[in-house]
C-alpha positions in Angstrom: -43.7 14.3 -107.8 -41.1 16.7 -109.2 -41.4 19.1 -106.3 -41.0 16.3 -103.8 -37.9 15.2 -105.5 -36.4 18.7 -105.2 -37.6 19.1 -101.6 -36.1 15.8 -100.6 -32.7 17.3 -101.5 -33.1 21.0 -100.5 -34.8 20.3 -97.2 -31.5 18.8 -96.0 -29.4 21.9 -97.1 -28.5 24.0 -94.0 -29.4 27.7 -94.2 -25.7 28.5 -94.2 -25.2 26.6 -97.4 -28.1 28.2 -99.3 -27.4 31.1 -101.6 -28.8 34.5 -100.7 -31.4 35.3 -103.3 -32.9 38.6 -104.2 -36.0 38.2 -106.3 -37.0 41.2 -108.4 -40.6 41.7 -109.4 -39.8 43.3 -112.8 -42.8 44.8 -114.4 -45.0 44.7 -111.3 -43.4 47.5 -109.3 -40.0 48.3 -110.8 -36.5 47.1 -110.6 -36.0 47.5 -106.8 -39.2 45.9 -105.7 -39.6 42.3 -104.5 -41.8 40.1 -102.4 -41.6 38.7 -98.9 -42.3 35.4 -97.2 -46.0 35.6 -97.9 -45.5 35.3 -101.7 -45.1 32.8 -104.5 -41.5 34.0 -105.1 -40.6 33.2 -101.5 -42.0 29.6 -101.8 -40.2 29.0 -105.1 -36.9 30.3 -103.8 -37.0 28.4 -100.5 -38.2 25.1 -102.2 -35.3 25.4 -104.6 -32.8 25.7 -101.8 -32.3 29.5 -101.6 -32.6 32.1 -98.8 -35.0 34.8 -99.7 -33.4 38.1 -98.5 -36.7 39.7 -97.6 -38.0 36.9 -95.5 -38.6 39.0 -92.4 -40.6 41.7 -94.0 -44.3 41.6 -93.2 -45.6 43.3 -96.4 -46.4 41.2 -99.6 -44.5 43.7 -101.9 -41.4 45.2 -100.5 -39.5 48.2 -101.8 -35.7 47.8 -101.4 -33.2 50.6 -101.9 -30.1 50.2 -104.0 -28.0 50.7 -100.8 -29.9 47.9 -99.1 -29.4 45.6 -102.1 -25.7 46.4 -102.0 -25.5 45.8 -98.3 -27.2 42.4 -98.6 -24.9 41.4 -101.5 -27.0 38.6 -102.9 -25.4 35.6 -104.4 -28.1 35.3 -107.0 -30.7 37.7 -108.4 -33.8 36.3 -110.1 -35.7 38.7 -112.3 -39.4 37.8 -112.6 -41.9 39.0 -115.2 -39.3 41.2 -117.0 -37.9 40.8 -120.5 -34.3 41.7 -119.6 -31.6 41.6 -116.9 -30.0 44.7 -118.4 -31.2 47.1 -115.8 -29.3 45.0 -113.2 -26.1 43.9 -115.0 -25.5 47.3 -116.6 -26.2 49.3 -113.4 -22.8 50.8 -112.3 -23.9 50.9 -108.7 -24.5 47.1 -108.7 -21.2 46.0 -110.3 -19.6 45.1 -106.9 -22.3 42.7 -105.7 -21.6 38.9 -106.0 -24.6 38.1 -108.2 -23.5 40.6 -110.9 -19.7 39.8 -110.6 -20.3 36.1 -110.9 -22.9 36.4 -113.7 -25.7 34.9 -111.5 -28.5 37.2 -112.5 -31.2 35.6 -114.6 -34.8 35.8 -115.7 -37.4 33.4 -114.4 -38.8 31.7 -117.5 -42.4 32.0 -118.8 -44.2 29.6 -121.0 -48.0 30.1 -121.4 -47.8 31.9 -118.0 -45.0 33.2 -115.7 -43.3 30.3 -114.0 -42.7 32.6 -111.0 -46.5 32.9 -110.3 -48.7 30.1 -109.1 -49.8 28.1 -112.2 -49.5 24.6 -113.4 -46.0 25.5 -114.7 -44.7 26.6 -111.3 -43.1 23.2 -110.6 -40.8 23.9 -113.6 -39.6 27.1 -111.9 -38.6 25.1 -108.9 -36.6 22.8 -111.1 -35.1 25.7 -112.9 -34.1 27.5 -109.7 -32.8 24.4 -108.0 -30.5 23.7 -110.9 -29.1 27.2 -110.8 -28.9 27.4 -107.0 -27.3 24.0 -106.6 -26.0 22.7 -110.0 -24.0 19.9 -108.4 -27.0 18.5 -106.5 -29.3 18.7 -109.5 -26.9 17.7 -112.4 -29.4 15.0 -113.4 -32.3 17.4 -113.8 -33.0 18.3 -117.5 -35.3 21.3 -117.3 -35.7 21.6 -121.1 -36.8 17.9 -121.2 -39.2 18.4 -118.3 -40.7 21.4 -120.1 -41.1 19.5 -123.3 -42.6 16.5 -121.5 -45.0 18.8 -119.7 -46.2 20.5 -122.9 -46.7 17.1 -124.5 -48.7 15.7 -121.6 -50.7 18.8 -120.6 -51.2 20.7 -123.8 -50.7 17.9 -126.3 -48.1 20.1 -128.0 -44.7 19.0 -129.1 -42.3 21.8 -128.3 -39.3 22.0 -130.5 -35.8 22.3 -128.9 -35.8 25.9 -130.1 -39.1 26.7 -128.6 -38.1 25.1 -125.3 -34.9 27.1 -125.3 -36.7 30.3 -125.9 -39.0 29.7 -123.0 
């Protein structure tokens, strides 16, 4: 139901109006590795209304040079499965790219499991990304409340506001 709500909006967004997104697979392969169109990351980014920069690559994991990342100049960088964005925002070579200049580099959340991998929490990642990619179109989406509701319904656990914020 939640995914359908997001798709009903994002499916109407022309490719030219979608942000260019670079998705980093943090601990999996290192700071310059990502996934392609055959991955969970691709599905999450596209469902949320973004353009995955590695769409055309045929490999599942894709290694991208710093020079290529600079040439692509992503609007947004999503860091999955990593505890920090420091290696991106503090990298002198990346200071000129749009995502870093506009402070649009962020970590994909994780609750009991990574939201950026297929799990029962993946729908929350789509909500999270859609809100960041198109805040004006998803102003009514309260990701923290969705998260708290999910934990209450599925795990029978009442998340505090602090716990939800840390996730």
